[in-house]
N, CA, C and O atoms as a printed pandas DataFrame, in Angstrom:
     atom_number atom_name residue_name chain_id  residue_number  x_coord  y_coord  z_coord
0              1         N          MET        A               1   39.789  -74.430   12.544
1              2        CA          MET        A               1   40.856  -75.230   11.974
2              3         C          MET        A               1   41.101  -74.894   10.506
3              4         O          MET        A               1   42.049  -75.406    9.910
4              5         N          HIS        A               2   40.267  -74.047    9.915
5              6        CA          HIS        A               2   40.438  -73.718    8.501
6              7         C          HIS        A               2   41.784  -73.059    8.233
7              8         O          HIS        A               2   42.407  -73.302    7.199
8              9         N          ILE        A               3   42.228  -72.227    9.164
9             10        CA          ILE        A               3   43.493  -71.520    8.971
10            11         C          ILE        A               3   44.667  -72.504    8.961
11            12         O          ILE        A               3   45.676  -72.249    8.302
12            13         N          VAL        A               4   44.551  -73.608    9.674
13            14        CA          VAL        A               4   45.611  -74.612    9.699
14            15         C          VAL        A               4   45.804  -75.210    8.307
15            16         O          VAL        A               4   46.931  -75.495    7.902
16            17         N          GLU        A               5   44.711  -75.398    7.580
17            18        CA          GLU        A               5   44.804  -75.919    6.220
18            19         C          GLU        A               5   45.547  -74.938    5.329
19            20         O          GLU        A               5   46.340  -75.354    4.484
20            21         N          VAL        A               6   45.309  -73.649    5.501
21            22        CA          VAL        A               6   46.018  -72.627    4.732
22            23         C          VAL        A               6   47.508  -72.653    5.080
23            24         O          VAL        A               6   48.362  -72.572    4.197
24            25         N          ILE        A               7   47.803  -72.765    6.352
25            26        CA          ILE        A               7   49.202  -72.825    6.784
26            27         C          ILE        A               7   49.889  -74.052    6.169
27            28         O          ILE        A               7   51.037  -73.963    5.734
28            29         N          GLY        A               8   49.202  -75.178    6.132
29            30        CA          GLY        A               8   49.746  -76.372    5.496
30            31         C          GLY        A               8   50.031  -76.152    4.024
31            32         O          GLY        A               8   51.069  -76.583    3.522
32            33         N          ARG        A               9   49.121  -75.486    3.326
33            34        CA          ARG        A               9   49.345  -75.189    1.904
34            35         C          ARG        A               9   50.550  -74.271    1.723
35            36         O          ARG        A               9   51.332  -74.430    0.785
36            37         N          ILE        A              10   50.687  -73.317    2.624
37            38        CA          ILE        A              10   51.835  -72.399    2.557
38            39         C          ILE        A              10   53.132  -73.156    2.805
39            40         O          ILE        A              10   54.100  -72.985    2.064
40            41         N          PHE        A              11   53.160  -73.987    3.837
41            42        CA          PHE        A              11   54.372  -74.748    4.154
42            43         C          PHE        A              11   54.789  -75.647    2.994
43            44         O          PHE        A              11   55.965  -75.681    2.633
44            45         N          LEU        A              12   53.846  -76.368    2.411
45            46        CA          LEU        A              12   54.172  -77.246    1.287
46            47         C          LEU        A              12   54.641  -76.445    0.069
47            48         O          LEU        A              12   55.519  -76.892   -0.669
48            49         N          SER        A              13   54.069  -75.289   -0.133
49            50        CA          SER        A              13   54.378  -74.484   -1.313
50            51         C          SER        A              13   55.678  -73.707   -1.192
51            52         O          SER        A              13   56.342  -73.460   -2.198
52            53         N          ALA        A              14   56.050  -73.321    0.007
53            54        CA          ALA        A              14   57.217  -72.450    0.215
54            55         C          ALA        A              14   58.486  -73.039   -0.389
55            56         O          ALA        A              14   59.254  -72.323   -1.032
56            57         N          LEU        A              15   58.712  -74.312   -0.195
57            58        CA          LEU        A              15   59.907  -74.974   -0.723
58            59         C          LEU        A              15   60.011  -74.784   -2.238
59            60         O          LEU        A              15   61.087  -74.492   -2.760
60            61         N          PHE        A              16   58.907  -74.948   -2.925
61            62        CA          PHE        A              16   58.917  -74.854   -4.375
62            63         C          PHE        A              16   59.063  -73.413   -4.843
63            64         O          PHE        A              16   59.774  -73.144   -5.812
64            65         N          LEU        A              17   58.400  -72.488   -4.167
65            66        CA          LEU        A              17   58.544  -71.075   -4.510
66            67         C          LEU        A              17   59.995  -70.622   -4.378
67            68         O          LEU        A              17   60.536  -69.992   -5.286
68            69         N          PHE        A              18   60.617  -70.938   -3.261
69            70        CA          PHE        A              18   62.006  -70.533   -3.038
70            71         C          PHE        A              18   62.929  -71.172   -4.073
71            72         O          PHE        A              18   63.827  -70.511   -4.595
72            73         N          ASN        A              19   62.713  -72.452   -4.372
73            74        CA          ASN        A              19   63.552  -73.127   -5.362
74            75         C          ASN        A              19   63.338  -72.572   -6.763
75            76         O          ASN        A              19   64.292  -72.439   -7.530
76            77         N          GLY        A              20   62.104  -72.249   -7.098
77            78        CA          GLY        A              20   61.839  -71.662   -8.411
78            79         C          GLY        A              20   62.527  -70.324   -8.574
79            80         O          GLY        A              20   63.108  -70.042   -9.622
80            81         N          ILE        A              21   62.465  -69.498   -7.543
81            82        CA          ILE        A              21   63.137  -68.194   -7.579
82            83         C          ILE        A              21   64.647  -68.376   -7.608
83            84         O          ILE        A              21   65.343  -67.661   -8.329
84            85         N          ALA        A              22   65.161  -69.322   -6.833
85            86        CA          ALA        A              22   66.603  -69.588   -6.823
86            87         C          ALA        A              22   67.095  -70.032   -8.191
87            88         O          ALA        A              22   68.201  -69.677   -8.598
88            89         N          LYS        A              23   66.285  -70.806   -8.903
89            90        CA          LYS        A              23   66.677  -71.247  -10.247
90            91         C          LYS        A              23   66.876  -70.062  -11.185
91            92         O          LYS        A              23   67.722  -70.111  -12.078
92            93         N          ILE        A              24   66.111  -69.010  -10.988
93            94        CA          ILE        A              24   66.269  -67.804  -11.802
94            95         C          ILE        A              24   67.614  -67.151  -11.504
95            96         O          ILE        A              24   68.326  -66.749  -12.424
96            97         N          PHE        A              25   67.962  -67.042  -10.232
97            98        CA          PHE        A              25   69.209  -66.378   -9.840
98            99         C          PHE        A              25   70.439  -67.243  -10.086
99           100         O          PHE        A              25   71.534  -66.714  -10.273
100          101         N          TYR        A              26   70.277  -68.553  -10.088
101          102        CA          TYR        A              26   71.390  -69.478  -10.320
102          103         C          TYR        A              26   71.110  -70.306  -11.570
103          104         O          TYR        A              26   71.242  -71.529  -11.574
104          105         N          TYR        A              27   70.723  -69.607  -12.621
105          106        CA          TYR        A              27   70.249  -70.213  -13.861
106          107         C          TYR        A              27   71.281  -71.170  -14.464
107          108         O          TYR        A              27   70.976  -72.338  -14.704
108          109         N          GLU        A              28   72.476  -70.691  -14.705
109          110        CA          GLU        A              28   73.514  -71.513  -15.347
110          111         C          GLU        A              28   73.905  -72.699  -14.470
111          112         O          GLU        A              28   74.063  -73.814  -14.967
112          113         N          GLY        A              29   74.060  -72.465  -13.180
113          114        CA          GLY        A              29   74.409  -73.549  -12.263
114          115         C          GLY        A              29   73.334  -74.609  -12.202
115          116         O          GLY        A              29   73.632  -75.798  -12.090
116          117         N          THR        A              30   72.084  -74.187  -12.274
117          118        CA          THR        A              30   70.965  -75.132  -12.251
118          119         C          THR        A              30   70.945  -75.966  -13.523
119          120         O          THR        A              30   70.703  -77.173  -13.485
120          121         N          ILE        A              31   71.202  -75.310  -14.650
121          122        CA          ILE        A              31   71.254  -76.044  -15.919
122          123         C          ILE        A              31   72.367  -77.094  -15.863
123          124         O          ILE        A              31   72.172  -78.238  -16.275
124          125         N          GLU        A              32   73.518  -76.700  -15.356
125          126        CA          GLU        A              32   74.643  -77.642  -15.238
126          127         C          GLU        A              32   74.280  -78.822  -14.339
127          128         O          GLU        A              32   74.586  -79.971  -14.659
128          129         N          TYR        A              33   73.628  -78.536  -13.214
129          130        CA          TYR        A              33   73.202  -79.593  -12.295
130          131         C          TYR        A              33   72.233  -80.547  -12.994
131          132         O          TYR        A              33   72.377  -81.766  -12.899
132          133         N          MET        A              34   71.256  -79.992  -13.688
133          134        CA          MET        A              34   70.272  -80.811  -14.384
134          135         C          MET        A              34   70.950  -81.691  -15.430
135          136         O          MET        A              34   70.662  -82.884  -15.526
136          137         N          GLU        A              35   71.842  -81.106  -16.205
137          138        CA          GLU        A              35   72.508  -81.849  -17.275
138          139         C          GLU        A              35   73.402  -82.959  -16.737
139          140         O          GLU        A              35   73.615  -83.966  -17.413
140          141         N          ASN        A              36   73.930  -82.784  -15.518
141          142        CA          ASN        A              36   74.718  -83.850  -14.880
142          143         C          ASN        A              36   73.874  -85.103  -14.638
143          144         O          ASN        A              36   74.417  -86.200  -14.507
144          145         N          PHE        A              37   72.569  -84.947  -14.580
145          146        CA          PHE        A              37   71.660  -86.073  -14.370
146          147         C          PHE        A              37   70.963  -86.489  -15.668
147          148         O          PHE        A              37   70.025  -87.286  -15.650
148          149         N          GLY        A              38   71.424  -85.950  -16.776
149          150        CA          GLY        A              38   70.854  -86.316  -18.062
150          151         C          GLY        A              38   69.579  -85.576  -18.418
151          152         O          GLY        A              38   68.880  -85.956  -19.358
152          153         N          VAL        A              39   69.271  -84.530  -17.681
153          154        CA          VAL        A              39   68.067  -83.736  -17.950
154          155         C          VAL        A              39   68.471  -82.559  -18.836
155          156         O          VAL        A              39   69.366  -81.798  -18.468
156          157         N          PRO        A              40   67.830  -82.393  -19.996
157          158        CA          PRO        A              40   68.198  -81.286  -20.887
158          159         C          PRO        A              40   68.004  -79.930  -20.215
159          160         O          PRO        A              40   67.014  -79.701  -19.520
160          161         N          GLY        A              41   68.956  -79.049  -20.433
161          162        CA          GLY        A              41   68.924  -77.730  -19.812
162          163         C          GLY        A              41   67.714  -76.895  -20.168
163          164         O          GLY        A              41   67.289  -76.050  -19.380
164          165         N          TYR        A              42   67.146  -77.122  -21.357
165          166        CA          TYR        A              42   65.981  -76.318  -21.761
166          167         C          TYR        A              42   64.758  -76.582  -20.877
167          168         O          TYR        A              42   63.789  -75.823  -20.915
168          169         N          LEU        A              43   64.800  -77.650  -20.087
169          170        CA          LEU        A              43   63.670  -77.933  -19.189
170          171         C          LEU        A              43   63.675  -77.058  -17.935
171          172         O          LEU        A              43   62.781  -77.162  -17.096
172          173         N          ILE        A              44   64.685  -76.198  -17.814
173          174        CA          ILE        A              44   64.717  -75.297  -16.664
174          175         C          ILE        A              44   63.523  -74.327  -16.688
175          176         O          ILE        A              44   62.961  -74.004  -15.642
176          177         N          THR        A              45   63.147  -73.875  -17.873
177          178        CA          THR        A              45   62.028  -72.919  -17.955
178          179         C          THR        A              45   60.716  -73.534  -17.479
179          180         O          THR        A              45   60.038  -72.926  -16.650
180          181         N          PRO        A              46   60.328  -74.718  -17.969
181          182        CA          PRO        A              46   59.105  -75.313  -17.410
182          183         C          PRO        A              46   59.228  -75.607  -15.915
183          184         O          PRO        A              46   58.245  -75.499  -15.181
184          185         N          ALA        A              47   60.424  -75.976  -15.461
185          186        CA          ALA        A              47   60.607  -76.244  -14.029
186          187         C          ALA        A              47   60.365  -74.977  -13.212
187          188         O          ALA        A              47   59.694  -75.018  -12.181
188          189         N          ILE        A              48   60.911  -73.856  -13.671
189          190        CA          ILE        A              48   60.713  -72.578  -12.971
190          191         C          ILE        A              48   59.229  -72.218  -12.953
191          192         O          ILE        A              48   58.699  -71.798  -11.924
192          193         N          ILE        A              49   58.569  -72.381  -14.080
193          194        CA          ILE        A              49   57.136  -72.062  -14.151
194          195         C          ILE        A              49   56.348  -72.935  -13.178
195          196         O          ILE        A              49   55.507  -72.434  -12.432
196          197         N          ILE        A              50   56.619  -74.234  -13.184
197          198        CA          ILE        A              50   55.920  -75.145  -12.269
198          199         C          ILE        A              50   56.172  -74.746  -10.822
199          200         O          ILE        A              50   55.249  -74.725  -10.008
200          201         N          GLU        A              51   57.435  -74.426  -10.499
201          202        CA          GLU        A              51   57.795  -74.144   -9.104
202          203         C          GLU        A              51   57.338  -72.776   -8.615
203          204         O          GLU        A              51   57.373  -72.514   -7.412
204          205         N          ILE        A              52   56.916  -71.909   -9.506
205          206        CA          ILE        A              52   56.417  -70.600   -9.073
206          207         C          ILE        A              52   54.900  -70.507   -9.220
207          208         O          ILE        A              52   54.214  -70.069   -8.295
208          209         N          VAL        A              53   54.378  -70.910  -10.359
209          210        CA          VAL        A              53   52.939  -70.738  -10.624
210          211         C          VAL        A              53   52.084  -71.651   -9.738
211          212         O          VAL        A              53   51.167  -71.175   -9.068
212          213         N          PHE        A              54   52.375  -72.950   -9.728
213          214        CA          PHE        A              54   51.486  -73.878   -9.022
214          215         C          PHE        A              54   51.521  -73.713   -7.493
215          216         O          PHE        A              54   50.471  -73.823   -6.860
216          217         N          PRO        A              55   52.671  -73.455   -6.886
217          218        CA          PRO        A              55   52.630  -73.178   -5.440
218          219         C          PRO        A              55   51.849  -71.901   -5.111
219          220         O          PRO        A              55   51.149  -71.832   -4.100
220          221         N          THR        A              56   51.979  -70.898   -5.976
221          222        CA          THR        A              56   51.221  -69.661   -5.762
222          223         C          THR        A              56   49.719  -69.936   -5.828
223          224         O          THR        A              56   48.954  -69.467   -4.985
224          225         N          LEU        A              57   49.311  -70.702   -6.840
225          226        CA          LEU        A              57   47.891  -71.072   -6.948
226          227         C          LEU        A              57   47.439  -71.870   -5.726
227          228         O          LEU        A              57   46.334  -71.678   -5.219
228          229         N          LEU        A              58   48.295  -72.753   -5.268
229          230        CA          LEU        A              58   47.952  -73.578   -4.105
230          231         C          LEU        A              58   47.773  -72.707   -2.859
231          232         O          LEU        A              58   46.840  -72.918   -2.084
232          233         N          ILE        A              59   48.649  -71.746   -2.669
233          234        CA          ILE        A              59   48.559  -70.867   -1.494
234          235         C          ILE        A              59   47.255  -70.089   -1.500
235          236         O          ILE        A              59   46.571  -70.005   -0.479
236          237         N          ILE        A              60   46.910  -69.520   -2.647
237          238        CA          ILE        A              60   45.681  -68.715   -2.690
238          239         C          ILE        A              60   44.433  -69.576   -2.816
239          240         O          ILE        A              60   43.313  -69.091   -2.654
240          241         N          GLY        A              61   44.635  -70.850   -3.103
241          242        CA          GLY        A              61   43.498  -71.755   -3.166
242          243         C          GLY        A              61   42.711  -71.644   -4.450
243          244         O          GLY        A              61   41.487  -71.780   -4.445
244          245         N          TYR        A              62   43.396  -71.398   -5.550
245          246        CA          TYR        A              62   42.738  -71.337   -6.854
246          247         C          TYR        A              62   43.280  -72.476   -7.714
247          248         O          TYR        A              62   44.491  -72.662   -7.829
248          249         N          LYS        A              63   42.362  -73.237   -8.315
249          250        CA          LYS        A              63   42.760  -74.442   -9.058
250          251         C          LYS        A              63   43.602  -75.337   -8.145
251          252         O          LYS        A              63   44.628  -75.883   -8.550
252          253         N          THR        A              64   43.144  -75.466   -6.925
253          254        CA          THR        A              64   43.893  -76.133   -5.871
254          255         C          THR        A              64   44.164  -77.594   -6.180
255          256         O          THR        A              64   45.293  -78.064   -6.039
256          257         N          ARG        A              65   43.153  -78.302   -6.592
257          258        CA          ARG        A              65   43.345  -79.740   -6.872
258          259         C          ARG        A              65   44.303  -79.943   -8.038
259          260         O          ARG        A              65   45.186  -80.798   -7.964
260          261         N          LEU        A              66   44.150  -79.183   -9.101
261          262        CA          LEU        A              66   45.055  -79.271  -10.239
262          263         C          LEU        A              66   46.490  -78.979   -9.788
263          264         O          LEU        A              66   47.415  -79.722  -10.115
264          265         N          SER        A              67   46.662  -77.899   -9.043
265          266        CA          SER        A              67   47.991  -77.521   -8.556
266          267         C          SER        A              67   48.593  -78.620   -7.690
267          268         O          SER        A              67   49.780  -78.926   -7.806
268          269         N          ALA        A              68   47.785  -79.205   -6.834
269          270        CA          ALA        A              68   48.276  -80.249   -5.933
270          271         C          ALA        A              68   48.730  -81.477   -6.705
271          272         O          ALA        A              68   49.772  -82.048   -6.385
272          273         N          ILE        A              69   47.980  -81.896   -7.709
273          274        CA          ILE        A              69   48.366  -83.098   -8.447
274          275         C          ILE        A              69   49.567  -82.825   -9.343
275          276         O          ILE        A              69   50.408  -83.704   -9.530
276          277         N          VAL        A              70   49.660  -81.630   -9.895
277          278        CA          VAL        A              70   50.849  -81.269  -10.683
278          279         C          VAL        A              70   52.086  -81.286   -9.793
279          280         O          VAL        A              70   53.120  -81.838  -10.170
280          281         N          LEU        A              71   51.980  -80.687   -8.620
281          282        CA          LEU        A              71   53.134  -80.635   -7.711
282          283         C          LEU        A              71   53.482  -82.014   -7.148
283          284         O          LEU        A              71   54.658  -82.315   -6.944
284          285         N          ALA        A              72   52.491  -82.842   -6.898
285          286        CA          ALA        A              72   52.768  -84.214   -6.441
286          287         C          ALA        A              72   53.531  -84.973   -7.519
287          288         O          ALA        A              72   54.530  -85.631   -7.231
288          289         N          SER        A              73   53.065  -84.882   -8.747
289          290        CA          SER        A              73   53.721  -85.567   -9.867
290          291         C          SER        A              73   55.140  -85.038  -10.078
291          292         O          SER        A              73   56.075  -85.813  -10.276
292          293         N          PHE        A              74   55.292  -83.729  -10.034
293          294        CA          PHE        A              74   56.594  -83.088  -10.202
294          295         C          PHE        A              74   57.569  -83.544   -9.115
295          296         O          PHE        A              74   58.733  -83.831   -9.394
296          297         N          THR        A              75   57.088  -83.607   -7.888
297          298        CA          THR        A              75   57.935  -84.002   -6.759
298          299         C          THR        A              75   58.382  -85.455   -6.880
299          300         O          THR        A              75   59.537  -85.774   -6.599
300          301         N          ILE        A              76   57.489  -86.321   -7.287
301          302        CA          ILE        A              76   57.853  -87.730   -7.485
302          303         C          ILE        A              76   58.862  -87.850   -8.625
303          304         O          ILE        A              76   59.835  -88.597   -8.521
304          305         N          LEU        A              77   58.629  -87.117   -9.708
305          306        CA          LEU        A              77   59.561  -87.127  -10.829
306          307         C          LEU        A              77   60.950  -86.670  -10.392
307          308         O          LEU        A              77   61.951  -87.276  -10.773
308          309         N          LEU        A              78   61.016  -85.611   -9.599
309          310        CA          LEU        A              78   62.306  -85.124   -9.104
310          311         C          LEU        A              78   63.005  -86.175   -8.246
311          312         O          LEU        A              78   64.218  -86.361   -8.346
312          313         N          ALA        A              79   62.238  -86.853   -7.412
313          314        CA          ALA        A              79   62.826  -87.902   -6.565
314          315         C          ALA        A              79   63.447  -88.996   -7.427
315          316         O          ALA        A              79   64.562  -89.449   -7.165
316          317         N          VAL        A              80   62.725  -89.410   -8.445
317          318        CA          VAL        A              80   63.186  -90.511   -9.303
318          319         C          VAL        A              80   64.405  -90.094  -10.136
319          320         O          VAL        A              80   65.301  -90.906  -10.366
320          321         N          ILE        A              81   64.444  -88.849  -10.583
321          322        CA          ILE        A              81   65.559  -88.392  -11.418
322          323         C          ILE        A              81   66.803  -88.066  -10.588
323          324         O          ILE        A              81   67.906  -88.478  -10.945
324          325         N          PHE        A              82   66.635  -87.333   -9.491
325          326        CA          PHE        A              82   67.777  -86.757   -8.797
326          327         C          PHE        A              82   68.193  -87.458   -7.499
327          328         O          PHE        A              82   69.272  -87.175   -6.980
328          329         N          HIS        A              83   67.379  -88.349   -6.969
329          330        CA          HIS        A              83   67.670  -88.884   -5.623
330          331         C          HIS        A              83   67.584  -90.407   -5.550
331          332         O          HIS        A              83   66.991  -90.949   -4.617
332          333         N          THR        A              84   68.164  -91.095   -6.518
333          334        CA          THR        A              84   68.074  -92.561   -6.490
334          335         C          THR        A              84   69.396  -93.246   -6.170
335          336         O          THR        A              84   69.524  -94.455   -6.365
336          337         N          ASP        A              85   70.374  -92.502   -5.687
337          338        CA          ASP        A              85   71.630  -93.123   -5.245
338          339         C          ASP        A              85   71.431  -93.563   -3.794
339          340         O          ASP        A              85   71.835  -92.874   -2.857
340          341         N          PHE        A              86   70.803  -94.718   -3.635
341          342        CA          PHE        A              86   70.438  -95.187   -2.299
342          343         C          PHE        A              86   71.622  -95.657   -1.472
343          344         O          PHE        A              86   71.458  -96.009   -0.304
344          345         N          SER        A              87   72.815  -95.669   -2.061
345          346        CA          SER        A              87   74.007  -95.969   -1.264
346          347         C          SER        A              87   74.369  -94.770   -0.389
347          348         O          SER        A              87   75.146  -94.895    0.558
348          349         N          SER        A              88   73.801  -93.612   -0.712
349          350        CA          SER        A              88   73.999  -92.396    0.075
350          351         C          SER        A              88   72.786  -92.181    0.978
351          352         O          SER        A              88   71.655  -92.083    0.502
352          353         N          GLN        A              89   73.034  -92.112    2.272
353          354        CA          GLN        A              89   71.946  -91.894    3.234
354          355         C          GLN        A              89   71.227  -90.570    2.957
355          356         O          GLN        A              89   70.009  -90.476    3.104
356          357         N          ILE        A              90   71.981  -89.564    2.561
357          358        CA          ILE        A              90   71.380  -88.256    2.260
358          359         C          ILE        A              90   70.423  -88.365    1.068
359          360         O          ILE        A              90   69.320  -87.819    1.098
360          361         N          GLN        A              91   70.852  -89.073    0.025
361          362        CA          GLN        A              91   69.992  -89.218   -1.158
362          363         C          GLN        A              91   68.749  -90.045   -0.852
363          364         O          GLN        A              91   67.663  -89.753   -1.353
364          365         N          LEU        A              92   68.910  -91.075   -0.031
365          366        CA          LEU        A              92   67.753  -91.872    0.372
366          367         C          LEU        A              92   66.765  -91.006    1.153
367          368         O          LEU        A              92   65.554  -91.077    0.943
368          369         N          THR        A              93   67.302  -90.195    2.050
369          370        CA          THR        A              93   66.446  -89.296    2.831
370          371         C          THR        A              93   65.745  -88.291    1.920
371          372         O          THR        A              93   64.557  -88.022    2.098
372          373         N          GLN        A              94   66.466  -87.735    0.949
373          374        CA          GLN        A              94   65.860  -86.793   -0.005
374          375         C          GLN        A              94   64.757  -87.469   -0.822
375          376         O          GLN        A              94   63.704  -86.879   -1.065
376          377         N          PHE        A              95   65.007  -88.703   -1.241
377          378        CA          PHE        A              95   64.022  -89.470   -1.997
378          379         C          PHE        A              95   62.747  -89.647   -1.171
379          380         O          PHE        A              95   61.644  -89.383   -1.649
380          381         N          LEU        A              96   62.912  -90.095    0.068
381          382        CA          LEU        A              96   61.752  -90.315    0.945
382          383         C          LEU        A              96   61.056  -89.007    1.297
383          384         O          LEU        A              96   59.830  -88.961    1.399
384          385         N          LYS        A              97   61.835  -87.943    1.482
385          386        CA          LYS        A              97   61.260  -86.621    1.770
386          387         C          LYS        A              97   60.374  -86.178    0.614
387          388         O          LYS        A              97   59.277  -85.661    0.827
388          389         N          ASN        A              98   60.852  -86.382   -0.608
389          390        CA          ASN        A              98   60.045  -86.004   -1.764
390          391         C          ASN        A              98   58.734  -86.780   -1.815
391          392         O          ASN        A              98   57.689  -86.215   -2.137
392          393         N          PHE        A              99   58.786  -88.063   -1.500
393          394        CA          PHE        A              99   57.554  -88.845   -1.492
394          395         C          PHE        A              99   56.626  -88.403   -0.358
395          396         O          PHE        A              99   55.405  -88.430   -0.514
396          397         N          ALA        A             100   57.188  -88.004    0.763
397          398        CA          ALA        A             100   56.357  -87.500    1.863
398          399         C          ALA        A             100   55.662  -86.198    1.458
399          400         O          ALA        A             100   54.478  -86.006    1.737
400          401         N          ILE        A             101   56.400  -85.316    0.805
401          402        CA          ILE        A             101   55.816  -84.064    0.318
402          403         C          ILE        A             101   54.724  -84.365   -0.710
403          404         O          ILE        A             101   53.643  -83.776   -0.666
404          405         N          ALA        A             102   55.010  -85.274   -1.624
405          406        CA          ALA        A             102   54.001  -85.668   -2.622
406          407         C          ALA        A             102   52.751  -86.192   -1.926
407          408         O          ALA        A             102   51.636  -85.936   -2.380
408          409         N          GLY        A             103   52.926  -86.922   -0.832
409          410        CA          GLY        A             103   51.779  -87.412   -0.064
410          411         C          GLY        A             103   50.922  -86.275    0.457
411          412         O          GLY        A             103   49.694  -86.359    0.439
412          413         N          GLY        A             104   51.564  -85.212    0.921
413          414        CA          GLY        A             104   50.811  -84.035    1.365
414          415         C          GLY        A             104   50.013  -83.416    0.232
415          416         O          GLY        A             104   48.860  -83.027    0.413
416          417         N          PHE        A             105   50.632  -83.327   -0.938
417          418        CA          PHE        A             105   49.921  -82.789   -2.100
418          419         C          PHE        A             105   48.755  -83.687   -2.506
419          420         O          PHE        A             105   47.699  -83.199   -2.909
420          421         N          ILE        A             106   48.950  -84.986   -2.399
421          422        CA          ILE        A             106   47.869  -85.918   -2.754
422          423         C          ILE        A             106   46.694  -85.763   -1.804
423          424         O          ILE        A             106   45.542  -85.846   -2.229
424          425         N          ILE        A             107   46.967  -85.541   -0.528
425          426        CA          ILE        A             107   45.883  -85.301    0.443
426          427         C          ILE        A             107   45.104  -84.049    0.053
427          428         O          ILE        A             107   43.874  -84.040    0.105
428          429         N          ILE        A             108   45.818  -82.990   -0.337
429          430        CA          ILE        A             108   45.135  -81.767   -0.781
430          431         C          ILE        A             108   44.312  -82.054   -2.037
431          432         O          ILE        A             108   43.187  -81.573   -2.169
432          433         N          PHE        A             109   44.872  -82.836   -2.952
433          434        CA          PHE        A             109   44.140  -83.196   -4.173
434          435         C          PHE        A             109   42.840  -83.919   -3.831
435          436         O          PHE        A             109   41.793  -83.623   -4.407
436          437         N          VAL        A             110   42.905  -84.861   -2.899
437          438        CA          VAL        A             110   41.725  -85.663   -2.552
438          439         C          VAL        A             110   40.663  -84.815   -1.860
439          440         O          VAL        A             110   39.484  -84.906   -2.204
440          441         N          TYR        A             111   41.060  -83.994   -0.892
441          442        CA          TYR        A             111   40.092  -83.251   -0.090
442          443         C          TYR        A             111   39.787  -81.853   -0.623
443          444         O          TYR        A             111   38.764  -81.266   -0.270
444          445         N          GLY        A             112   40.652  -81.325   -1.455
445          446        CA          GLY        A             112   40.432  -79.981   -1.980
446          447         C          GLY        A             112   40.660  -78.932   -0.917
447          448         O          GLY        A             112   40.990  -79.251    0.225
448          449         N          PRO        A             113   40.483  -77.678   -1.295
449          450        CA          PRO        A             113   40.703  -76.590   -0.347
450          451         C          PRO        A             113   39.512  -76.406    0.579
451          452         O          PRO        A             113   38.402  -76.853    0.290
452          453         N          ASP        A             114   39.762  -75.753    1.675
453          454        CA          ASP        A             114   38.702  -75.508    2.643
454          455         C          ASP        A             114   38.217  -74.067    2.507
455          456         O          ASP        A             114   38.361  -73.444    1.456
456          457         N          LYS        A             115   37.659  -73.570    3.554
457          458        CA          LYS        A             115   36.950  -72.291    3.590
458          459         C          LYS        A             115   37.780  -71.109    3.080
459          460         O          LYS        A             115   37.245  -70.233    2.402
460          461         N          TYR        A             116   39.067  -71.074    3.394
461          462        CA          TYR        A             116   39.897  -69.939    3.020
462          463         C          TYR        A             116   40.612  -70.209    1.703
463          464         O          TYR        A             116   41.819  -70.449    1.676
464          465         N          SER        A             117   39.855  -70.168    0.616
465          466        CA          SER        A             117   40.410  -70.379   -0.715
466          467         C          SER        A             117   39.498  -69.732   -1.746
467          468         O          SER        A             117   38.303  -69.553   -1.514
468          469         N          ILE        A             118   40.073  -69.391   -2.868
469          470        CA          ILE        A             118   39.275  -68.845   -3.966
470          471         C          ILE        A             118   38.337  -69.917   -4.507
471          472         O          ILE        A             118   37.187  -69.626   -4.837
472          473         N          ASP        A             119   38.820  -71.154   -4.600
473          474        CA          ASP        A             119   37.966  -72.254   -5.072
474          475         C          ASP        A             119   36.702  -72.375   -4.222
475          476         O          ASP        A             119   35.610  -72.556   -4.761
476          477         N          TYR        A             120   36.839  -72.277   -2.913
477          478        CA          TYR        A             120   35.698  -72.391   -2.005
478          479         C          TYR        A             120   34.724  -71.234   -2.237
479          480         O          TYR        A             120   33.510  -71.431   -2.271
480          481         N          MET        A             121   35.269  -70.033   -2.394
481          482        CA          MET        A             121   34.418  -68.852   -2.634
482          483         C          MET        A             121   33.643  -68.995   -3.943
483          484         O          MET        A             121   32.449  -68.702   -4.005
484          485         N          LEU        A             122   34.335  -69.449   -4.981
485          486        CA          LEU        A             122   33.697  -69.623   -6.286
486          487         C          LEU        A             122   32.611  -70.696   -6.218
487          488         O          LEU        A             122   31.535  -70.541   -6.795
488          489         N          LYS        A             123   32.904  -71.775   -5.510
489          490        CA          LYS        A             123   31.928  -72.860   -5.363
490          491         C          LYS        A             123   30.720  -72.391   -4.569
491          492         O          LYS        A             123   29.593  -72.763   -4.896
492          493         N          SER        A             124   30.925  -71.590   -3.542
493          494        CA          SER        A             124   29.832  -71.074   -2.718
494          495         C          SER        A             124   28.927  -70.145   -3.512
495          496         O          SER        A             124   27.714  -70.134   -3.301
496          497         N          LYS        A             125   29.504  -69.362   -4.426
497          498        CA          LYS        A             125   28.716  -68.434   -5.224
498          499         C          LYS        A             125   27.839  -69.140   -6.253
499          500         O          LYS        A             125   26.830  -68.594   -6.698
500          501         N          GLN        A             126   28.233  -70.366   -6.631
501          502        CA          GLN        A             126   27.457  -71.120   -7.609
502          503         C          GLN        A             126   26.203  -71.726   -7.010
503          504         O          GLN        A             126   25.286  -72.108   -7.738
504          505         N          LYS        A             127   26.156  -71.816   -5.714
505          506        CA          LYS        A             127   24.993  -72.440   -5.046
506          507         C          LYS        A             127   23.822  -71.514   -4.974
507          508         O          LYS        A             127   22.774  -71.885   -4.446
C-alpha cells in the first residue's frame, strides 16, 4: 500500500504544479485576476514559488510535513480570498473543494510520508 500513498501525494500536488506553471505562461492575466480580488500583483511570484516548489517536495517526499502544511494553509487562503461568493453554486463548490484538498494535506502533515520518500530514507539512515 506504500505506492498508494505516493500516488495520493502526486494527485494532490498535480493541481498546484500545473497552476504554478500556468501562472508563468499567463502571467499578466493572472496578475489581473488577482488584482480583481484585491490581491496585489507582486504576490504572483511567491504564489508561483509555492505552487511549484512545495508540490515537488511533496511528490518526492522531502520536507513532506512542512510542504503539506504550507499547501494546506495556501489552499485555505485561496478559498477565503477567491471563492466566497456563496450565491454562486460554482464558487461554493470551489470553496468546499479547496477545503477538501486542504484536508488531504493535513492528513499528510499528521502522518508524514511513508516508505517511498526521501524523508523516510533519511530517517532510516539515522537509526
